[in-house]
C-alpha positions in Angstrom: 113.3 117.3 100.1 111.4 117.1 103.4 110.0 120.7 103.2 106.4 120.3 102.0 104.3 122.2 99.6 105.1 125.6 98.1 107.2 127.0 100.9 110.7 126.3 99.7 112.7 126.9 96.5 114.3 123.6 95.4 117.6 122.9 97.1 120.4 121.0 95.3 119.7 117.3 95.0 122.1 115.2 97.0 124.7 113.4 95.0 124.1 109.7 94.5 126.2 108.1 97.3 124.7 104.6 97.2 124.7 102.0 94.4 121.4 100.8 93.0 119.8 97.9 94.9 120.9 94.4 94.0 118.9 93.2 91.0 118.3 96.7 89.6 121.1 96.9 87.1 121.0 99.7 84.6 118.4 99.3 81.9 120.5 99.8 78.7 120.3 103.2 77.1 119.8 103.4 73.4 119.4 105.8 70.5 115.6 106.1 70.0 114.4 104.9 66.6 111.7 106.8 64.7 108.2 105.9 65.9 109.5 103.7 68.6 106.7 102.2 70.8 106.1 100.0 73.8 106.7 96.8 71.8 110.3 97.9 71.0 110.7 98.4 74.8 109.3 94.8 75.4 112.1 93.5 73.1 114.8 95.3 75.1 113.4 94.1 78.4 113.3 90.5 77.1 116.9 90.8 76.1 117.8 92.0 79.6 115.7 89.2 81.3 117.5 86.6 79.1 120.9 87.8 80.2 119.9 88.0 83.9 118.4 84.6 84.2 120.8 82.7 81.9 118.3 82.4 79.1 114.5 82.3 78.9 113.1 80.2 76.0 110.7 82.1 73.8 107.9 79.8 74.6 108.2 80.0 78.4 107.6 82.5 81.1 109.9 83.2 84.1 108.5 83.8 87.7 110.8 83.9 90.7 113.6 82.1 88.9 111.4 79.3 87.7 110.3 78.6 84.1 106.7 77.8 83.2 104.9 76.7 80.0 101.7 78.8 80.2 100.8 78.2 76.5 97.9 75.8 77.4 96.6 78.3 79.9 96.6 81.4 77.7 93.0 81.1 76.5 91.8 80.3 80.0 93.6 83.1 81.7 90.9 85.1 83.7 92.5 88.4 82.7 92.4 87.6 79.0 95.1 86.3 76.7 96.9 89.5 75.8 98.8 89.8 79.1 100.5 86.4 78.5 100.9 87.0 74.8 102.8 90.3 75.4 105.2 88.8 77.9 106.2 85.4 76.5 109.9 84.8 76.8 110.4 87.2 79.7 110.4 87.6 83.5 106.9 88.3 84.7 107.5 88.1 88.4 106.2 91.6 89.2 103.1 91.2 87.1 102.3 87.9 88.7 102.7 89.3 92.2 100.6 92.5 91.7 97.8 91.2 89.5 96.5 88.4 91.6 94.9 89.3 94.9 94.0 85.7 95.7 97.7 84.7 95.6 97.4 81.2 97.0 94.9 80.3 94.3 97.1 81.8 91.5 100.2 79.9 92.9 98.3 76.6 92.9 97.4 77.0 89.3 100.9 78.1 88.3 102.5 75.0 89.8 100.8 72.8 87.2 102.9 74.4 84.4 106.3 74.3 86.0 109.1 73.2 83.6 112.5 73.9 85.4 114.5 76.4 87.2 116.5 79.1 85.3 120.2 78.6 84.7 121.1 81.6 86.8 119.5 82.9 90.0 120.3 86.6 90.3 118.8 88.9 92.9 115.2 90.0 92.0 114.3 93.7 91.4 112.0 93.7 94.5 111.8 91.7 97.7 108.7 89.6 98.1 108.8 88.5 101.8 105.6 87.0 103.3 106.0 89.2 106.3 106.9 92.2 104.2 104.7 95.3 103.7 103.3 94.4 100.3 102.4 90.8 100.8 100.9 91.6 104.2 98.8 94.4 102.7 97.7 92.2 99.8 96.4 89.5 102.2 94.5 92.1 104.2 93.0 93.7 101.1 91.9 90.4 99.7 90.2 89.6 103.0 88.5 93.0 103.1 87.2 92.7 99.5 86.0 89.1 100.0 86.9 88.2 96.5 84.9 91.2 95.0 87.5 93.5 93.3 85.5 94.3 90.1 83.2 97.2 89.3 80.1 97.7 91.5 76.6 98.3 90.0 77.1 102.0 90.9 80.3 102.1 88.8 78.4 100.8 85.7 75.8 103.5 86.3 78.5 106.2 86.4 80.2 104.8 83.3 76.9 104.8 81.3 76.2 108.4 82.4 79.5 109.6 81.2 79.4 107.7 77.9 75.9 109.0 77.1 77.0 112.4 78.2 79.9 112.3 75.7 77.8 111.0 72.9 75.2 113.8 73.5 78.0 116.5 73.7 79.5 115.2 70.5 76.1 115.3 68.8 75.8 118.9 70.0 79.2 119.7 68.6 78.1 118.3 65.2 74.9 120.3 65.4 76.5 123.5 66.8 80.1 123.5 65.7 81.9 126.0 67.9 84.7 126.2 70.5 82.3 126.0 73.5 80.8 122.7 72.4 84.3 121.4 71.5 85.6 122.1 75.0 82.5 120.5 76.5 83.0 117.3 74.4 86.7 117.3 75.3 85.9 117.4 79.0 83.5 114.5 78.9 86.0 112.6 76.7 88.5 113.0 79.5 86.1 111.3 81.8 85.9 108.4 79.3 89.7 108.3 79.4 89.5 107.7 83.1 86.9 104.9 82.7 88.8 103.2 79.9 92.0 103.4 82.0 90.3 101.8 84.9 89.0 98.9 82.7 92.0 98.1 80.6 93.9 97.1 83.8 91.2 94.5 84.4 89.9 91.4 82.7 88.8 91.9 79.1 85.6 93.8 78.7 84.3 96.2 76.0 84.5 99.1 78.4 88.2 99.2 77.9 87.6 100.5 74.4 86.1 103.8 75.5 89.7 104.6 76.1 90.3 104.5 72.3 87.7 107.2 71.8 90.6 109.4 72.8 93.8 109.5 70.8 95.4 106.9 72.9 95.5 103.1 72.4 94.3 100.7 75.2 96.2 98.0 73.4 99.5 99.9 73.5 98.9 101.3 77.0 98.6 97.8 78.4 102.3 97.5 77.6 103.7 101.0 78.2 101.4 101.8 81.2 99.9 98.7 82.9 103.1 96.6 82.4 106.1 99.0 82.3 105.0 102.0 84.3 103.0 100.2 87.0 105.5 97.6 87.8 108.6 99.8 87.9 107.4 103.3 88.6 110.2 105.9 88.4 112.9 103.3 87.7 114.8 103.1 84.4 112.4 100.3 83.3 109.5 102.8 83.5 108.7 103.5 79.8 106.6 106.5 80.8 109.5 108.3 82.4 112.1 107.6 79.8 109.9 108.3 76.8 110.0 112.0 77.8 113.8 112.1 77.3 113.3 112.1 73.6 112.5 115.1 71.3 110.5 117.3 71.4 110.2 116.9 75.2 113.8 116.5 76.4 112.6 115.9 80.0 115.1 113.9 82.1 113.5 113.1 85.4 115.9 110.4 86.3 119.1 111.9 87.7 121.0 108.8 86.5 120.3 109.9 82.9 122.0 113.3 82.7 120.7 116.8 82.9 117.5 118.4 81.6 117.7 121.6 79.5 116.6 124.5 81.8 113.9 125.8 79.6 111.9 122.5 79.8 110.4 123.6 83.2 108.5 126.2 81.2 107.8 124.4 77.9 106.5 121.1 79.4 103.0 122.4 80.0 102.8 123.7 76.4 103.7 120.2 75.1 101.0 118.6 77.2 98.3 119.6 74.8 99.9 117.8 71.8 100.6 114.5 73.6 97.4 112.9 72.3 97.7 114.0 68.7 101.4 113.0 68.6 100.5 109.5 70.0 97.7 108.9 67.6 99.7 110.3 64.6 102.6 108.0 65.5 100.3 105.0 65.4 98.9 106.0 62.0 102.3 106.7 60.4 103.6 103.3 61.8 100.8 101.5 60.0 101.3 103.4 56.8 105.0 102.7 56.6 104.5 99.1 57.8 106.6 99.5 61.0 107.4 96.0 62.2 105.9 96.9 65.7 102.9 98.8 64.4 99.5 98.0 66.0 96.9 97.4 63.4 93.8 97.6 65.6 90.3 98.5 64.4 89.6 100.6 67.5 92.3 103.0 66.4 89.8 104.2 63.7 87.5 105.7 66.3 89.1 109.2 66.3 88.9 109.1 62.4 85.2 108.3 62.6 84.7 111.3 64.9 86.5 113.5 62.3 84.5 112.2 59.4 81.2 112.8 61.3 82.3 116.4 62.1 83.2 117.0 58.5 79.9 115.6 57.3 77.8 117.8 59.6 80.1 120.9 59.5 80.5 120.8 55.7 84.0 122.2 55.9 87.0 120.0 56.5 89.0 123.0 58.0 86.5 123.7 60.6 85.9 120.1 61.4 89.7 119.5 61.8 90.1 122.5 64.1 87.2 121.5 66.4 88.4 117.8 66.4 91.8 118.9 67.5 90.5 121.3 70.1 88.4 118.5 71.6 91.3 116.0 71.8 93.9 118.6 72.8 91.8 119.8 75.7 91.2 116.2 76.8 95.0 115.6 76.7 95.7 118.8 78.7 93.3 117.7 81.4 94.9 114.3 81.5 98.4 115.6 81.8 97.4 118.3 84.4 95.9 115.7 86.7 98.2 112.6 86.1 101.7 114.0 85.6 102.3 115.3 89.1 101.9 112.1 91.2 105.1 110.6 89.9 107.0 113.5 88.5 106.9 115.8 91.5 110.0 116.7 93.5 108.6 114.7 96.5 108.3 111.4 94.6 111.3 109.1 94.8 113.0 108.7 91.5 115.9 106.5 90.4 119.1 108.3 91.4 117.6 109.6 94.7 118.9 108.2 98.0 117.2 105.6 100.1 115.7 103.2 97.6 113.1 100.7 98.9 113.3 97.0 98.1 109.7 96.0 99.0 107.4 96.6 96.0 104.8 98.3 98.2 107.2 100.6 99.9 108.8 101.5 96.6 105.4 102.3 95.1 104.4 104.6 98.0 107.8 106.4 97.8 107.5 106.9 94.1 103.8 108.0 94.1 101.9 110.9 95.5 98.1 111.3 95.8 95.6 114.1 96.3 91.9 114.4 97.4 91.8 110.6 98.1 88.2 110.6 99.5 86.6 112.1 96.5 83.4 110.2 95.4 83.9 107.9 92.5 81.8 109.9 90.0 83.8 113.1 90.8 87.1 111.3 90.8 86.5 110.1 87.3 85.0 113.4 86.0 87.4 115.8 87.6 90.6 113.9 87.9 90.3 110.9 85.6 90.7 108.6 88.6 94.3 109.7 89.2 93.8 111.3 92.5 93.7 108.1 94.6 96.9 107.0 92.9 98.7 104.9 95.5 96.0 102.2 95.8 95.7 102.0 92.0 99.4 101.5 91.7 99.6 98.9 94.4 96.6 96.9 93.1 95.9 97.9 89.5 93.2 95.3 88.9 91.0 96.6 91.7 88.2 98.7 90.3 88.0 102.4 91.4 84.6 101.8 92.9 86.2 99.4 95.5 88.7 101.9 96.8 86.6 103.0 99.8 87.0 99.5 101.1 90.8 99.5 100.5 91.6 102.9 102.0 91.2 102.0 105.7 93.2 98.8 105.2 96.0 100.7 103.5 96.1 103.3 106.3 96.1 100.7 109.1 98.8 98.6 107.4 100.9 101.7 106.7 100.7 102.6 110.4 101.6 99.1 111.4 104.8 99.3 109.3 105.4 103.0 110.2 105.1 104.1 106.6 104.2 107.7 106.0 102.0 108.6 103.0 102.0 112.2 102.0 98.8 114.1 101.3 99.3 116.9 98.8 97.2 119.3 96.8 97.1 119.3 93.0 98.9 122.8 92.9 101.6 121.4 95.2 102.1 118.5 92.8 102.4 120.8 89.8 104.9 123.0 91.6 106.8 119.9 92.5 107.1 119.0 88.8 108.8 122.4 88.2 111.1 121.9 91.2 112.1 118.4 89.9 112.9 119.7 86.4 114.9 122.6 87.8 116.9 120.2 90.0 117.8 117.9 87.1 118.7 120.9 85.0 121.0 122.6 87.5 121.9 120.1 90.3 122.2 116.8 88.5 124.7 114.4 90.3 126.2 113.7 86.8 
């Protein structure tokens, strides 16, 4: 595992010799239901949290083994009401720790809503020591940013440039309907994905909805990505790693979950292009059949409006549908090509691997890789969707991409203080690492 880059064929993964850390009990496996989504996952997590803490009333929130009634605070929550509405009746310790840079201020507000301690006090999933790596880093980052973690004026200029660029390219696609203009529009749509992804992690703003111009839902991704994936990367609680275990993907990255079919190392890239359409189609069908967890959101109609506009200007539904799919499938392929590697590579720690880390920051660094970190913001968004500087984003998801140049030296100096090594890899190395990881779970699974 310590041999870097492309130099070595994957060696057998070591068998799991140590038990999971205290507090990280197995997340219950289940038989996936048709059209299952992140809100089904939320229900299962709430059930686990209730069992762990001896019961969490549906109208309360649990943080560090204490129950709070945040209902009067929901509409005044600086990040917007959705975050608290999603998580009512569950343990939100990790979200509270990672989404508030000014932690003392957040704690002082939280104390006003204290109700009582939980009936049970089990070990937490992470350690949150004041002298630990993560809390030390958070204090230093907050001091460096001086309370300014939101988008800079330059960031808004970049966002407007990409949004206008996409609208012009889509107009060109309507006027000149061919494959070249479809790929151009898809490339700029991918940049809008990166912008929307950056903003839906933050306080509510209309910029988050440019994400919905793609075939993905900013509303749904706040659960599956911002909540599940960001707080428990590469653990069994990570929705984005376990969702790939289901058909048609059959990708088992966690060695605790069994073996991956050998052919998936070759078929995975082919499935990348259909991720967007499959996600959007799942939302549509869920609404049509009145799935109890369906998200009936007006922004989900944005891709439909694109198709109708293409049909109107092309005059032929077949051509319009083909170009619409090319645009979105190309956007999805770029997304998967640049975002899949940082967590799924052979060099990223994954549940079932030895040497788990209990500190949230150390775990995140072990489970996350990055590439081309010093890329300018405009290029990071346009070329990599903002996924290249991935460790900072995972440690502090509410910090805007345009603030990363201030955070980088703080992260490097704190990592040096705690003797933490952060790998610097290239994008091809990450992609090869994904193949190595899949081969190892196929042939060398400890199960």
